[in-house]
Residue, then its C-alpha position, 0 to 999 in steps of 0.5 A: x620275868x617268872x623265871x627270875x623269881x621261879x627258876x626251878x619251875x620247869x614248866x614255866x616254857x609250856x605255861x608262857x606259851x599257852x599264856x601267849x596263845x591265849x592272850x592272842x585268841x583273846x586280843x584277836x576276839x575283843x578287837x574284832x568286836x570293836x573293829x566291827x563296832x567301830x565301822x557298824x557305829x562310827x557316829x556312835x564312837x565318835x559321839x562317846x569318846x567326845x562325850x564320856x572320858x570313861x570312853x575316850x581313855x579306855x582307847x588306851x587299852x588297846x595298844x596297852x593289851x597289844x603290848x603284852x602281846x609284843x612283850x611275848x613274841x619277843x620273850x617267849x617267841x624268840x628264846x624258844x626252841x621253834x622260835x629265834x632271832x626272826x621272832x624278836x625282829x617280828x617284836x621290833x616292828x610290833x613295838x614300833x608299830x604300837x608305840x605310834x598308836x600309844x603316842x597318839x591315843x595319849x596325845x588325843x586325849x590330852x587335846x580332847x580333854x582341853x578343847x572340850x568340856x568332856x570332863x569337869x574337875x570334880x568328875x574326874x575319874x581315875x581311868x584318865x591315867x590309862x593312856x599314860x601307863x600306856x607309855x609307861x607300859x611302852x617303855x617297859x615292854x621296849x626295855x623287855x625286848x631289849x634286855x631278854x629277846x634273842x639275837x639283840x645287838x646295840x644298833x637295835x637295841x640304842x633307839x629303843x632305850x631312848x625313845x623308851x625314856x621319853x615315853x617314860x617321861x611322858x607316862x610318869x610326869x603326865x600322870x602327876x598333873x592328873x593325880x594333882x587334879x584328882x586329889x583336888x576331886x577328892x577334896x570337893x568331893x569324896x570318894x567315888x561311890x562304892x561301886x566304882x572303888x576299885x578304880x582307885x586302884x588304876x592310880x597305881x599303874x603309872x608309878x609300878x610301870x614307871x619304877x619298872x622302866x626306870x630299873x629295866x631301861x638302866x639295865x639296857x643302857x649298862x648292856x648296850x652304851x658300852x656297845x654302841x660308844x658314840x658322842x658323850x651321853x651314849x657310854x658304859x660309864x653313862x650306862x652304868x650311871x643309868x643302871x644305879x640311878x634307875x633303882x634309885x629313882x624305881x624305888x622312890x615311884x615304887x613308894x608312891x605307888x604303894x601309897x595309892x595301893x594301901x588307899x585304894x585296898x583301905x577303901x574298897x575293904x572299908x566298902x565291902x565290910x558295909x556290904x556296898x560292892x556289887x560286882x562288875x567289870x570294873x573289878x578287872x581294873x584291880x589286875x593290871x596296876x598291881x601287876x606293874x609293881x610285882x614287875x618292879x619288885x622283880x626288877x628289884x630282885x634282880x638289881x639287888x640280889x634281895x631275896x626279900x624282893x624275891x617273897x615279895x614278887x612271888x607273894x604279889x604274883x600268887x595274889x594277882x593269880x587268885x584275882x585274875x581267876x576270881x574275875x573270870x569267876x565271877x564274870x562268867x557267873x555274870x554272863x550265865x545269869x544273863x547280868x551281862x552280854x544280855x542287853x536288850x536288841x535295839x536298833x539304836x545303839x548306845x551313846x546314840x547309834x548312827x544318827x540319821x543324816x538331814 
């Protein structure tokens, strides 16, 4: 969506292609590592996911990463001179596959949390929202595909739009339940330790993605409902209504997201002034949730033709790029210093490893 806020930057095509390839390589490497872990230590994986809530909900990060590639296949490959409509069809199939996985993960988390004592209310983590940020992300990517890919028609777009509205509902309203539970945790136990304060930014994610989904799906509905023209709902008038209502709900969702953003930034800055921070991989969680708000800002800039939201989205983009490269710098530094990826060799990996059968 960068062309919407940087229309005069001629290098966007090259930059997007580079990031596209980089994301594929990074996802392939990380997914291969995860797959090897699952194959070599299946008992440890099952035990970790049934005894550690963070291990369980972080499974949702895998389909979220998948959807970043899906969106780039649709937006970059299908619109590039070397791509075309077949790449939209590839992205379309990838989206449906990812949707099945994402829904399975979200339902698994709910079932495990309900049937086990994996988490108590006073130990609830903001990471609990990750699977439901995933369903909202699924909806956003579905909307992006039908809005900006090459060669989309109403017959292919309508199922994606309808299912994406359902996914956005799952993401936002499930997150509301978690927000309520986490507020109770704050009342009873206070803030998390300073080392975990960056994870508070995760609370922004469901609101930002829901705001973006409401707007982008409204745009898609206004584009394709009239062309499809079936029943009483899939009509042009309903599409225009959804487009307007999408902006309205988007503004309200972003308002809640900004509340969480200010709250989390305050907590992080307070801990920084007290020199209580130590870098960890948890700082990577500050990027994606804030990027969801920026996606909503870009949609606002388009729907309202608003210079204010264009400036805000550009500022957010710059801050996110700085955050991204700072995290890379600290991560590479800690790898070089042996603070990361330098655990002692053991025949029994964390969380138990392969248990001996009796």
